N, CA, C and O atoms as a CHARMM CRD file, in Angstrom:
* protein
*
  340
    1    1 MET  N     39.02300 -64.96300 -59.65100 PROA 1      0.00000
    2    1 MET  CA    37.72400 -63.39600 -60.45000 PROA 1      0.00000
    3    1 MET  C     38.23100 -62.80500 -61.88300 PROA 1      0.00000
    4    1 MET  O     39.08800 -61.96400 -62.15400 PROA 1      0.00000
    5    2 GLY  N     37.70000 -63.27700 -62.37000 PROA 2      0.00000
    6    2 GLY  CA    38.16800 -62.28200 -63.94000 PROA 2      0.00000
    7    2 GLY  C     37.86300 -60.77500 -63.96200 PROA 2      0.00000
    8    2 GLY  O     37.01500 -60.34400 -63.18100 PROA 2      0.00000
    9    3 TYR  N     38.57900 -59.84500 -64.91300 PROA 3      0.00000
   10    3 TYR  CA    38.16100 -58.82700 -65.05800 PROA 3      0.00000
   11    3 TYR  C     36.53900 -58.97900 -65.50700 PROA 3      0.00000
   12    3 TYR  O     35.87600 -59.84900 -66.07100 PROA 3      0.00000
   13    4 HSD  N     36.19500 -57.25000 -64.77000 PROA 4      0.00000
   14    4 HSD  CA    34.56900 -56.98700 -64.94700 PROA 4      0.00000
   15    4 HSD  C     34.43700 -56.34300 -65.40000 PROA 4      0.00000
   16    4 HSD  O     33.51700 -55.90600 -64.70800 PROA 4      0.00000
   17    5 GLU  N     34.57600 -55.22600 -66.62900 PROA 5      0.00000
   18    5 GLU  CA    33.93000 -53.87400 -67.14700 PROA 5      0.00000
   19    5 GLU  C     32.48700 -53.55900 -66.66800 PROA 5      0.00000
   20    5 GLU  O     31.60200 -54.20000 -67.23500 PROA 5      0.00000
   21    6 PRO  N     32.09400 -52.62400 -65.66300 PROA 6      0.00000
   22    6 PRO  CA    30.51700 -52.58600 -65.91100 PROA 6      0.00000
   23    6 PRO  C     30.19200 -52.49000 -66.84700 PROA 6      0.00000
   24    6 PRO  O     30.90100 -51.68000 -67.44500 PROA 6      0.00000
   25    7 PRO  N     29.19400 -53.00500 -67.62300 PROA 7      0.00000
   26    7 PRO  CA    28.11700 -52.23900 -68.68300 PROA 7      0.00000
   27    7 PRO  C     27.99500 -51.05100 -69.07500 PROA 7      0.00000
   28    7 PRO  O     27.84700 -50.68800 -70.24100 PROA 7      0.00000
   29    8 ILE  N     28.07400 -50.11800 -67.73600 PROA 8      0.00000
   30    8 ILE  CA    27.01700 -49.08500 -68.60600 PROA 8      0.00000
   31    8 ILE  C     28.59200 -47.52400 -68.78000 PROA 8      0.00000
   32    8 ILE  O     28.53000 -46.30000 -68.88600 PROA 8      0.00000
   33    9 ASN  N     29.68300 -48.46100 -68.72400 PROA 9      0.00000
   34    9 ASN  CA    30.47600 -47.20800 -69.01300 PROA 9      0.00000
   35    9 ASN  C     30.86300 -47.29100 -70.27800 PROA 9      0.00000
   36    9 ASN  O     31.72400 -48.16100 -70.15400 PROA 9      0.00000
   37   10 PHE  N     30.85800 -47.13000 -70.94800 PROA 10     0.00000
   38   10 PHE  CA    31.44700 -47.12000 -72.80100 PROA 10     0.00000
   39   10 PHE  C     32.51900 -45.89900 -73.14700 PROA 10     0.00000
   40   10 PHE  O     33.01400 -45.65900 -74.24700 PROA 10     0.00000
   41   11 ARG  N     32.73500 -45.19700 -71.89600 PROA 11     0.00000
   42   11 ARG  CA    33.53500 -43.42000 -72.19900 PROA 11     0.00000
   43   11 ARG  C     34.61500 -44.16900 -72.39200 PROA 11     0.00000
   44   11 ARG  O     34.92400 -45.09900 -71.64800 PROA 11     0.00000
   45   12 VAL  N     35.52500 -43.66800 -73.81800 PROA 12     0.00000
   46   12 VAL  CA    36.57900 -42.69800 -73.48000 PROA 12     0.00000
   47   12 VAL  C     37.13800 -41.89300 -73.42600 PROA 12     0.00000
   48   12 VAL  O     37.45100 -41.45800 -74.53400 PROA 12     0.00000
   49   13 TYR  N     37.61600 -41.19300 -72.35500 PROA 13     0.00000
   50   13 TYR  CA    38.16600 -39.91800 -71.65900 PROA 13     0.00000
   51   13 TYR  C     39.66200 -39.68600 -72.80700 PROA 13     0.00000
   52   13 TYR  O     40.65700 -40.39100 -72.97200 PROA 13     0.00000
   53   14 LEU  N     39.24400 -38.42100 -73.41500 PROA 14     0.00000
   54   14 LEU  CA    40.86700 -38.48700 -74.50200 PROA 14     0.00000
   55   14 LEU  C     40.84700 -36.82700 -74.05100 PROA 14     0.00000
   56   14 LEU  O     39.82300 -36.25600 -73.67500 PROA 14     0.00000
   57   15 ASN  N     42.16100 -36.19300 -74.16500 PROA 15     0.00000
   58   15 ASN  CA    42.90800 -34.69400 -74.49900 PROA 15     0.00000
   59   15 ASN  C     42.71100 -34.97600 -75.44100 PROA 15     0.00000
   60   15 ASN  O     43.21200 -35.83900 -76.16300 PROA 15     0.00000
   61   16 ILE  N     41.39700 -33.79100 -75.67400 PROA 16     0.00000
   62   16 ILE  CA    41.71400 -33.14500 -77.10300 PROA 16     0.00000
   63   16 ILE  C     41.53300 -31.34600 -76.97100 PROA 16     0.00000
   64   16 ILE  O     40.64100 -30.63400 -76.50900 PROA 16     0.00000
   65   17 PRO  N     42.96900 -31.04100 -77.67800 PROA 17     0.00000
   66   17 PRO  CA    42.76600 -29.53300 -77.72900 PROA 17     0.00000
   67   17 PRO  C     41.75000 -28.71100 -78.36200 PROA 17     0.00000
   68   17 PRO  O     41.08600 -29.11100 -79.31900 PROA 17     0.00000
   69   18 TYR  N     41.61200 -27.43300 -77.77100 PROA 18     0.00000
   70   18 TYR  CA    39.97100 -26.87200 -78.06400 PROA 18     0.00000
   71   18 TYR  C     40.06300 -26.86700 -79.50400 PROA 18     0.00000
   72   18 TYR  O     39.07400 -27.03700 -80.21700 PROA 18     0.00000
   73   19 THR  N     42.02400 -26.54400 -80.25200 PROA 19     0.00000
   74   19 THR  CA    41.92600 -26.20800 -81.47800 PROA 19     0.00000
   75   19 THR  C     41.08200 -27.87400 -82.38700 PROA 19     0.00000
   76   19 THR  O     40.55000 -27.76900 -83.49200 PROA 19     0.00000
   77   20 ASP  N     41.13500 -28.90700 -81.80200 PROA 20     0.00000
   78   20 ASP  CA    40.89500 -29.50300 -82.67500 PROA 20     0.00000
   79   20 ASP  C     39.31600 -29.86700 -82.39000 PROA 20     0.00000
   80   20 ASP  O     38.94700 -30.55100 -83.34400 PROA 20     0.00000
   81   21 ARG  N     38.83900 -29.78500 -81.97800 PROA 21     0.00000
   82   21 ARG  CA    37.34400 -29.43700 -81.30400 PROA 21     0.00000
   83   21 ARG  C     36.35900 -29.93400 -82.27700 PROA 21     0.00000
   84   21 ARG  O     35.57100 -30.81700 -81.93900 PROA 21     0.00000
   85   22 LEU  N     36.34800 -29.47800 -83.35000 PROA 22     0.00000
   86   22 LEU  CA    35.12100 -29.64100 -84.93800 PROA 22     0.00000
   87   22 LEU  C     35.89400 -30.95500 -85.55600 PROA 22     0.00000
   88   22 LEU  O     35.03000 -31.48500 -86.25400 PROA 22     0.00000
   89   23 GLU  N     37.20400 -31.81600 -85.65600 PROA 23     0.00000
   90   23 GLU  CA    37.01700 -32.71000 -85.91200 PROA 23     0.00000
   91   23 GLU  C     36.96900 -33.88000 -84.87600 PROA 23     0.00000
   92   23 GLU  O     37.06400 -35.07700 -85.14700 PROA 23     0.00000
   93   24 ALA  N     36.78900 -33.27000 -83.53600 PROA 24     0.00000
   94   24 ALA  CA    36.16200 -34.42700 -82.18700 PROA 24     0.00000
   95   24 ALA  C     34.87500 -34.44100 -82.90000 PROA 24     0.00000
   96   24 ALA  O     34.60400 -35.55500 -83.34600 PROA 24     0.00000
   97   25 ILE  N     34.28900 -33.82400 -83.05900 PROA 25     0.00000
   98   25 ILE  CA    32.72700 -33.95400 -83.12600 PROA 25     0.00000
   99   25 ILE  C     32.35500 -34.32000 -84.38600 PROA 25     0.00000
  100   25 ILE  O     31.23700 -34.81900 -84.51200 PROA 25     0.00000
  101   26 LYS  N     32.91000 -34.20800 -85.15400 PROA 26     0.00000
  102   26 LYS  CA    33.19600 -35.10900 -86.49800 PROA 26     0.00000
  103   26 LYS  C     33.37800 -36.62600 -86.76400 PROA 26     0.00000
  104   26 LYS  O     33.05200 -37.33100 -87.71900 PROA 26     0.00000
  105   27 LEU  N     34.13400 -36.93900 -85.36600 PROA 27     0.00000
  106   27 LEU  CA    33.80500 -38.38500 -85.34200 PROA 27     0.00000
  107   27 LEU  C     33.68900 -38.57000 -84.15600 PROA 27     0.00000
  108   27 LEU  O     34.50800 -39.15400 -83.44700 PROA 27     0.00000
  109   28 LYS  N     32.73200 -38.12700 -83.84100 PROA 28     0.00000
  110   28 LYS  CA    31.03300 -38.30500 -82.42400 PROA 28     0.00000
  111   28 LYS  C     31.58000 -38.30500 -81.30900 PROA 28     0.00000
  112   28 LYS  O     31.00300 -38.72300 -80.30500 PROA 28     0.00000
  113   29 CYS  N     32.81700 -37.82300 -81.30600 PROA 29     0.00000
  114   29 CYS  CA    33.26000 -37.35500 -79.45500 PROA 29     0.00000
  115   29 CYS  C     32.19900 -36.78700 -78.89600 PROA 29     0.00000
  116   29 CYS  O     31.17400 -36.43600 -79.48000 PROA 29     0.00000
  117   30 ARG  N     32.47400 -36.68200 -77.61500 PROA 30     0.00000
  118   30 ARG  CA    30.98900 -35.26900 -76.82000 PROA 30     0.00000
  119   30 ARG  C     31.54100 -35.19100 -75.70700 PROA 30     0.00000
  120   30 ARG  O     32.13300 -36.06400 -75.07300 PROA 30     0.00000
  121   31 TRP  N     31.28900 -33.83100 -75.39500 PROA 31     0.00000
  122   31 TRP  CA    32.13000 -33.17300 -73.70000 PROA 31     0.00000
  123   31 TRP  C     30.92100 -33.25300 -72.90800 PROA 31     0.00000
  124   31 TRP  O     29.91400 -32.55000 -72.83200 PROA 31     0.00000
  125   32 ASP  N     31.38300 -34.50200 -72.24000 PROA 32     0.00000
  126   32 ASP  CA    31.29400 -34.31400 -70.76200 PROA 32     0.00000
  127   32 ASP  C     31.47200 -33.07400 -69.84800 PROA 32     0.00000
  128   32 ASP  O     32.62500 -32.83300 -69.49000 PROA 32     0.00000
  129   33 THR  N     30.35500 -32.15900 -69.37500 PROA 33     0.00000
  130   33 THR  CA    29.84900 -30.77100 -68.70700 PROA 33     0.00000
  131   33 THR  C     30.07700 -30.92500 -67.74400 PROA 33     0.00000
  132   33 THR  O     29.64100 -30.01400 -67.04000 PROA 33     0.00000
  133   34 GLN  N     30.74200 -31.89000 -67.06200 PROA 34     0.00000
  134   34 GLN  CA    30.73300 -32.41400 -65.32100 PROA 34     0.00000
  135   34 GLN  C     31.89400 -32.86600 -64.92300 PROA 34     0.00000
  136   34 GLN  O     32.33400 -32.77500 -63.77700 PROA 34     0.00000
  137   35 ARG  N     32.50600 -33.44200 -65.99700 PROA 35     0.00000
  138   35 ARG  CA    34.07300 -33.43400 -66.11400 PROA 35     0.00000
  139   35 ARG  C     34.69300 -32.63900 -67.03500 PROA 35     0.00000
  140   35 ARG  O     35.90600 -32.46100 -67.14300 PROA 35     0.00000
  141   36 GLU  N     34.25500 -32.40400 -67.36400 PROA 36     0.00000
  142   36 GLU  CA    34.88500 -30.92200 -69.00700 PROA 36     0.00000
  143   36 GLU  C     36.08900 -31.60900 -69.19900 PROA 36     0.00000
  144   36 GLU  O     37.19000 -31.32800 -68.72600 PROA 36     0.00000
  145   37 LYS  N     35.59000 -33.10300 -70.38700 PROA 37     0.00000
  146   37 LYS  CA    36.09200 -33.44500 -70.66700 PROA 37     0.00000
  147   37 LYS  C     35.82300 -34.15200 -71.61400 PROA 37     0.00000
  148   37 LYS  O     35.00500 -35.02300 -71.32000 PROA 37     0.00000
  149   38 TRP  N     36.33500 -34.16700 -73.19200 PROA 38     0.00000
  150   38 TRP  CA    35.92500 -35.22900 -74.07400 PROA 38     0.00000
  151   38 TRP  C     36.15400 -36.41300 -74.44400 PROA 38     0.00000
  152   38 TRP  O     37.29800 -36.70900 -74.79100 PROA 38     0.00000
  153   39 TYR  N     35.37100 -37.13900 -74.45400 PROA 39     0.00000
  154   39 TYR  CA    35.03400 -38.50300 -74.92400 PROA 39     0.00000
  155   39 TYR  C     34.22600 -39.19500 -75.82300 PROA 39     0.00000
  156   39 TYR  O     33.06200 -39.00300 -76.17300 PROA 39     0.00000
  157   40 CYS  N     35.03400 -40.01800 -76.13000 PROA 40     0.00000
  158   40 CYS  CA    34.05400 -41.02800 -77.43600 PROA 40     0.00000
  159   40 CYS  C     33.30400 -42.24700 -77.06900 PROA 40     0.00000
  160   40 CYS  O     33.71900 -43.11600 -76.30200 PROA 40     0.00000
  161   41 ILE  N     31.95500 -42.24000 -77.79400 PROA 41     0.00000
  162   41 ILE  CA    31.05700 -44.15400 -76.58900 PROA 41     0.00000
  163   41 ILE  C     32.19000 -44.96700 -77.57200 PROA 41     0.00000
  164   41 ILE  O     32.69400 -44.79400 -78.68200 PROA 41     0.00000
  165   42 ASP  N     32.26600 -45.91100 -76.52300 PROA 42     0.00000
  166   42 ASP  CA    33.31000 -47.15000 -76.85000 PROA 42     0.00000
  167   42 ASP  C     32.26000 -48.73200 -76.74300 PROA 42     0.00000
  168   42 ASP  O     31.98700 -49.53700 -75.85300 PROA 42     0.00000
  169   43 SER  N     31.97200 -48.58700 -77.98100 PROA 43     0.00000
  170   43 SER  CA    30.42800 -49.49600 -78.75000 PROA 43     0.00000
  171   43 SER  C     30.77800 -49.88100 -79.70500 PROA 43     0.00000
  172   43 SER  O     31.77200 -49.54100 -80.34600 PROA 43     0.00000
  173   44 ASN  N     29.74900 -50.90500 -80.01300 PROA 44     0.00000
  174   44 ASN  CA    29.70300 -51.34400 -81.52800 PROA 44     0.00000
  175   44 ASN  C     30.66400 -52.47200 -81.81400 PROA 44     0.00000
  176   44 ASN  O     30.40500 -53.19000 -82.78000 PROA 44     0.00000
  177   45 ASN  N     32.10500 -52.80000 -80.84900 PROA 45     0.00000
  178   45 ASN  CA    32.77000 -53.63400 -81.08700 PROA 45     0.00000
  179   45 ASN  C     34.29800 -53.47100 -82.42600 PROA 45     0.00000
  180   45 ASN  O     34.94100 -54.34000 -83.01400 PROA 45     0.00000
  181   46 GLY  N     34.39300 -51.59200 -82.45700 PROA 46     0.00000
  182   46 GLY  CA    35.16900 -51.00800 -83.08600 PROA 46     0.00000
  183   46 GLY  C     34.69400 -50.42800 -84.77100 PROA 46     0.00000
  184   46 GLY  O     35.24800 -50.12600 -85.82800 PROA 46     0.00000
  185   47 LYS  N     33.11400 -50.52800 -84.10800 PROA 47     0.00000
  186   47 LYS  CA    32.75600 -50.18800 -85.54700 PROA 47     0.00000
  187   47 LYS  C     32.59700 -48.64000 -86.08200 PROA 47     0.00000
  188   47 LYS  O     32.37100 -48.27000 -87.23400 PROA 47     0.00000
  189   48 ASN  N     32.81100 -47.72800 -84.71800 PROA 48     0.00000
  190   48 ASN  CA    32.58200 -46.87100 -84.49500 PROA 48     0.00000
  191   48 ASN  C     34.02400 -46.23200 -84.73300 PROA 48     0.00000
  192   48 ASN  O     34.91300 -46.70900 -85.43800 PROA 48     0.00000
  193   49 SER  N     34.06500 -45.01200 -83.97100 PROA 49     0.00000
  194   49 SER  CA    35.27400 -43.91700 -84.68300 PROA 49     0.00000
  195   49 SER  C     35.85900 -44.26700 -83.02000 PROA 49     0.00000
  196   49 SER  O     35.62500 -43.20800 -82.43700 PROA 49     0.00000
  197   50 VAL  N     36.20600 -44.79000 -82.46300 PROA 50     0.00000
  198   50 VAL  CA    36.51700 -44.23800 -81.01500 PROA 50     0.00000
  199   50 VAL  C     38.44900 -44.76500 -81.62400 PROA 50     0.00000
  200   50 VAL  O     39.43000 -44.06700 -81.36700 PROA 50     0.00000
  201   51 SER  N     38.49700 -45.85400 -82.26900 PROA 51     0.00000
  202   51 SER  CA    40.23100 -46.32100 -82.62000 PROA 51     0.00000
  203   51 SER  C     40.92400 -45.34100 -83.16700 PROA 51     0.00000
  204   51 SER  O     42.09800 -45.03700 -82.95500 PROA 51     0.00000
  205   52 ARG  N     40.01800 -44.77000 -84.00800 PROA 52     0.00000
  206   52 ARG  CA    40.79400 -43.15600 -84.47800 PROA 52     0.00000
  207   52 ARG  C     41.08900 -42.23000 -83.75700 PROA 52     0.00000
  208   52 ARG  O     42.18100 -41.66200 -83.79300 PROA 52     0.00000
  209   53 CYS  N     39.71200 -41.81300 -82.63800 PROA 53     0.00000
  210   53 CYS  CA    40.28900 -40.64600 -81.75200 PROA 53     0.00000
  211   53 CYS  C     41.30500 -40.63800 -81.19700 PROA 53     0.00000
  212   53 CYS  O     42.13500 -39.72900 -81.21100 PROA 53     0.00000
  213   54 ILE  N     41.42300 -42.69500 -80.06700 PROA 54     0.00000
  214   54 ILE  CA    42.80200 -42.70700 -79.30800 PROA 54     0.00000
  215   54 ILE  C     43.78900 -42.90100 -80.15900 PROA 54     0.00000
  216   54 ILE  O     44.88100 -43.15000 -79.64800 PROA 54     0.00000
  217   55 GLN  N     43.70500 -42.84600 -81.65400 PROA 55     0.00000
  218   55 GLN  CA    45.25900 -42.61100 -82.84500 PROA 55     0.00000
  219   55 GLN  C     45.24500 -41.42500 -82.37800 PROA 55     0.00000
  220   55 GLN  O     46.38400 -41.03100 -82.12700 PROA 55     0.00000
  221   56 LEU  N     44.29300 -40.55700 -82.11500 PROA 56     0.00000
  222   56 LEU  CA    45.02600 -38.95800 -83.05200 PROA 56     0.00000
  223   56 LEU  C     44.89700 -38.16400 -81.31600 PROA 56     0.00000
  224   56 LEU  O     45.03400 -36.94100 -81.34800 PROA 56     0.00000
  225   57 TRP  N     44.71300 -38.63400 -80.23900 PROA 57     0.00000
  226   57 TRP  CA    44.61100 -37.97500 -79.07100 PROA 57     0.00000
  227   57 TRP  C     44.77900 -38.87500 -77.91100 PROA 57     0.00000
  228   57 TRP  O     43.88700 -38.93500 -77.06600 PROA 57     0.00000
  229   58 ASN  N     46.03400 -39.69400 -77.79000 PROA 58     0.00000
  230   58 ASN  CA    46.80600 -40.01100 -76.89400 PROA 58     0.00000
  231   58 ASN  C     47.23200 -39.98900 -76.81100 PROA 58     0.00000
  232   58 ASN  O     48.14500 -40.79000 -77.01000 PROA 58     0.00000
  233   59 LYS  N     47.18500 -38.53900 -76.17900 PROA 59     0.00000
  234   59 LYS  CA    48.55600 -38.39100 -75.27000 PROA 59     0.00000
  235   59 LYS  C     48.03900 -36.96900 -74.57800 PROA 59     0.00000
  236   59 LYS  O     47.72000 -35.97000 -75.22100 PROA 59     0.00000
  237   60 PRO  N     48.02100 -37.14100 -72.56500 PROA 60     0.00000
  238   60 PRO  CA    48.43700 -38.24500 -72.25800 PROA 60     0.00000
  239   60 PRO  C     47.15600 -39.35000 -72.42900 PROA 60     0.00000
  240   60 PRO  O     46.13000 -39.08900 -73.05800 PROA 60     0.00000
  241   61 GLU  N     47.34000 -40.22900 -71.95800 PROA 61     0.00000
  242   61 GLU  CA    47.09500 -41.74100 -72.38900 PROA 61     0.00000
  243   61 GLU  C     45.25900 -42.05500 -71.59900 PROA 61     0.00000
  244   61 GLU  O     44.83300 -42.21900 -70.45500 PROA 61     0.00000
  245   62 PRO  N     44.49000 -41.98800 -73.35000 PROA 62     0.00000
  246   62 PRO  CA    42.99600 -41.58300 -72.92700 PROA 62     0.00000
  247   62 PRO  C     42.51000 -43.14600 -71.69100 PROA 62     0.00000
  248   62 PRO  O     42.94400 -44.25100 -72.01700 PROA 62     0.00000
  249   63 TYR  N     41.84100 -43.05400 -70.68900 PROA 63     0.00000
  250   63 TYR  CA    41.27600 -43.41500 -69.73000 PROA 63     0.00000
  251   63 TYR  C     39.29800 -43.85400 -69.67400 PROA 63     0.00000
  252   63 TYR  O     38.40100 -43.51000 -70.44400 PROA 63     0.00000
  253   64 LYS  N     39.26900 -44.53700 -68.68100 PROA 64     0.00000
  254   64 LYS  CA    38.41500 -45.31400 -68.71100 PROA 64     0.00000
  255   64 LYS  C     37.62800 -44.44900 -67.17900 PROA 64     0.00000
  256   64 LYS  O     38.32700 -43.62300 -66.59100 PROA 64     0.00000
  257   65 ILE  N     36.29200 -44.71800 -66.70100 PROA 65     0.00000
  258   65 ILE  CA    36.46100 -44.58300 -65.43100 PROA 65     0.00000
  259   65 ILE  C     35.65200 -45.83700 -64.99100 PROA 65     0.00000
  260   65 ILE  O     34.64300 -46.00100 -65.67700 PROA 65     0.00000
  261   66 LEU  N     35.82100 -46.63500 -64.14900 PROA 66     0.00000
  262   66 LEU  CA    35.82600 -48.23200 -63.70600 PROA 66     0.00000
  263   66 LEU  C     35.59100 -47.58300 -62.28300 PROA 66     0.00000
  264   66 LEU  O     36.18400 -46.65400 -61.73500 PROA 66     0.00000
  265   67 TYR  N     34.31900 -48.53200 -61.77500 PROA 67     0.00000
  266   67 TYR  CA    34.15300 -48.29900 -60.35000 PROA 67     0.00000
  267   67 TYR  C     34.70600 -46.86500 -59.92600 PROA 67     0.00000
  268   67 TYR  O     35.55800 -46.74700 -59.04600 PROA 67     0.00000
  269   68 ASN  N     34.26100 -45.98200 -60.48900 PROA 68     0.00000
  270   68 ASN  CA    34.72900 -44.60900 -59.45200 PROA 68     0.00000
  271   68 ASN  C     36.13000 -44.13000 -59.74000 PROA 68     0.00000
  272   68 ASN  O     36.44600 -42.94000 -59.74400 PROA 68     0.00000
  273   69 LYS  N     37.10600 -45.32600 -60.02600 PROA 69     0.00000
  274   69 LYS  CA    38.31100 -44.75000 -60.63200 PROA 69     0.00000
  275   69 LYS  C     38.69700 -44.58100 -61.97400 PROA 69     0.00000
  276   69 LYS  O     38.02300 -44.95400 -62.93400 PROA 69     0.00000
  277   70 ILE  N     39.79000 -44.01400 -62.03500 PROA 70     0.00000
  278   70 ILE  CA    40.62400 -43.48100 -63.84100 PROA 70     0.00000
  279   70 ILE  C     41.75800 -44.95500 -63.61500 PROA 70     0.00000
  280   70 ILE  O     42.71400 -45.21100 -62.88300 PROA 70     0.00000
  281   71 THR  N     41.00000 -45.66200 -64.69500 PROA 71     0.00000
  282   71 THR  CA    41.84300 -46.46500 -65.26000 PROA 71     0.00000
  283   71 THR  C     42.82500 -46.49900 -66.35000 PROA 71     0.00000
  284   71 THR  O     42.51300 -47.41000 -67.11700 PROA 71     0.00000
  285   72 PRO  N     43.76500 -45.95200 -66.69500 PROA 72     0.00000
  286   72 PRO  CA    44.42500 -45.78800 -67.73500 PROA 72     0.00000
  287   72 PRO  C     43.85000 -47.34300 -69.18000 PROA 72     0.00000
  288   72 PRO  O     43.47400 -48.49500 -68.96600 PROA 72     0.00000
  289   73 LEU  N     43.98400 -46.83800 -70.06000 PROA 73     0.00000
  290   73 LEU  CA    43.45100 -48.03400 -71.42700 PROA 73     0.00000
  291   73 LEU  C     44.59700 -48.90100 -71.07700 PROA 73     0.00000
  292   73 LEU  O     44.30100 -50.09000 -70.95300 PROA 73     0.00000
  293   74 SER  N     45.71600 -48.61800 -70.90700 PROA 74     0.00000
  294   74 SER  CA    46.68800 -50.16900 -70.81300 PROA 74     0.00000
  295   74 SER  C     46.75000 -50.83900 -69.52400 PROA 74     0.00000
  296   74 SER  O     47.43100 -51.84200 -69.31200 PROA 74     0.00000
  297   75 ASN  N     45.95100 -50.19700 -68.59600 PROA 75     0.00000
  298   75 ASN  CA    45.65800 -51.00900 -68.05000 PROA 75     0.00000
  299   75 ASN  C     44.56300 -52.68200 -67.40200 PROA 75     0.00000
  300   75 ASN  O     44.42700 -53.59100 -66.58300 PROA 75     0.00000
  301   76 ILE  N     43.96900 -51.81700 -68.92200 PROA 76     0.00000
  302   76 ILE  CA    42.71600 -53.05900 -69.10500 PROA 76     0.00000
  303   76 ILE  C     43.28500 -53.87100 -70.55400 PROA 76     0.00000
  304   76 ILE  O     43.99800 -53.41900 -71.45000 PROA 76     0.00000
  305   77 PRO  N     42.63200 -55.33500 -70.38700 PROA 77     0.00000
  306   77 PRO  CA    43.29900 -56.00500 -71.20500 PROA 77     0.00000
  307   77 PRO  C     42.73200 -55.72900 -72.72400 PROA 77     0.00000
  308   77 PRO  O     41.51300 -55.56000 -72.74100 PROA 77     0.00000
  309   78 ASN  N     43.34300 -55.65600 -73.91800 PROA 78     0.00000
  310   78 ASN  CA    42.97900 -55.71800 -75.15200 PROA 78     0.00000
  311   78 ASN  C     41.68600 -56.52700 -75.08300 PROA 78     0.00000
  312   78 ASN  O     40.62200 -55.93000 -75.24700 PROA 78     0.00000
  313   79 THR  N     41.69600 -57.51400 -74.91100 PROA 79     0.00000
  314   79 THR  CA    39.89800 -58.03800 -75.37500 PROA 79     0.00000
  315   79 THR  C     38.84000 -57.75600 -74.95800 PROA 79     0.00000
  316   79 THR  O     37.71100 -58.05200 -75.34700 PROA 79     0.00000
  317   80 LYS  N     39.43800 -56.75900 -73.57800 PROA 80     0.00000
  318   80 LYS  CA    38.34200 -56.20500 -72.59200 PROA 80     0.00000
  319   80 LYS  C     37.79500 -54.89100 -73.00300 PROA 80     0.00000
  320   80 LYS  O     36.71000 -54.37100 -72.74400 PROA 80     0.00000
  321   81 ARG  N     38.86100 -54.45200 -73.74700 PROA 81     0.00000
  322   81 ARG  CA    38.61600 -52.60200 -73.69800 PROA 81     0.00000
  323   81 ARG  C     37.18800 -52.26000 -74.89800 PROA 81     0.00000
  324   81 ARG  O     36.43600 -51.28500 -74.88200 PROA 81     0.00000
  325   82 GLY  N     37.18600 -53.60700 -75.99800 PROA 82     0.00000
  326   82 GLY  CA    35.52600 -53.24100 -76.18000 PROA 82     0.00000
  327   82 GLY  C     36.07800 -52.16500 -78.06100 PROA 82     0.00000
  328   82 GLY  O     35.33000 -52.03700 -79.03000 PROA 82     0.00000
  329   83 TYR  N     36.75700 -51.91000 -78.00400 PROA 83     0.00000
  330   83 TYR  CA    36.97500 -51.66900 -79.37100 PROA 83     0.00000
  331   83 TYR  C     38.10000 -52.20300 -80.10500 PROA 83     0.00000
  332   83 TYR  O     38.88600 -52.90600 -79.47000 PROA 83     0.00000
  333   84 THR  N     38.34200 -51.96400 -81.48600 PROA 84     0.00000
  334   84 THR  CA    39.77600 -53.25900 -82.08900 PROA 84     0.00000
  335   84 THR  C     40.43900 -51.62300 -82.71200 PROA 84     0.00000
  336   84 THR  O     39.87600 -50.59100 -83.07700 PROA 84     0.00000
  337   85 CYS  N     41.68300 -51.97700 -82.61800 PROA 85     0.00000
  338   85 CYS  CA    42.62100 -50.94700 -83.01800 PROA 85     0.00000
  339   85 CYS  C     43.13300 -51.79800 -84.42600 PROA 85     0.00000
  340   85 CYS  O     43.98700 -51.30900 -85.16700 PROA 85     0.00000
């Protein structure tokens, strides 16, 4: 059976410093109040700013939550991530 990502999970969680919050908002990142983490929406096949956000805030590694488990982006095949770099 191949890799399958739930269609509901379009969030890429990032470690965005407080000092960069205004730039994050410009790039359409959002704050998850439950997890108290910044995230960007991973949709439109890379037509949004998710690739830029990942380039700016990639330490520690961005991740998604799949099946209620934290999954680093490096563990998701490039063709299945939903964005383009």
